[in-house]
C-alpha positions, 0 to 999 in steps of 0.5 A: 500500500502506498502512503502519502509520505512515500509519494512526497519522497518520490516526487521530483520537483521542477520549475512550474509549468506556467510561464512568467513572460506576461508578468515580466512584460507587465513589470517591465512596462511599469519600469519595475518600480511601484509607489503607493496607490492612494486616492485613485492614483500612484504616488511616490513615497513621501520620504523617498525611500524604496526597497527591493522585492527579490525572487528568493527562488532565483535571488533576482530583482523583481521590482522596487517598491515604495517604503511607507512612512507615517505620512504615507499612512496618514494620507491613505487613511485620509483618502479612505475616510473621504471616499467612505461617505460616497461608498456608504451612500451607494445601495447594496446592489451598486456596491455589489456591482463594483465588487463583481467587476473587480472580481471579473477583472482579476479572473480575466487577468489571472489566466 
């Protein structure tokens, strides 16, 4: 009888069959640098600090990402509070339509 631990010991691991080409192309199209998304747009970090995101499997650079500061958090929270009134004023059906549209976009781009 085969047991799970035998199967795991015998499995040969290799690269995932999925290609990273589309993701790499998207990253290159954004110059591999990402700020904060606040109030509907990308903004630079207030203190100008960035950190590198690294693919640990290959020890390769993925992108530079904005390092958030207290000022960045305050700005994001203020934008969210300002948007809350409009979101709350929408009916449940309208909010659901927005959420389903986001989900469809994620599904469409995940393939």
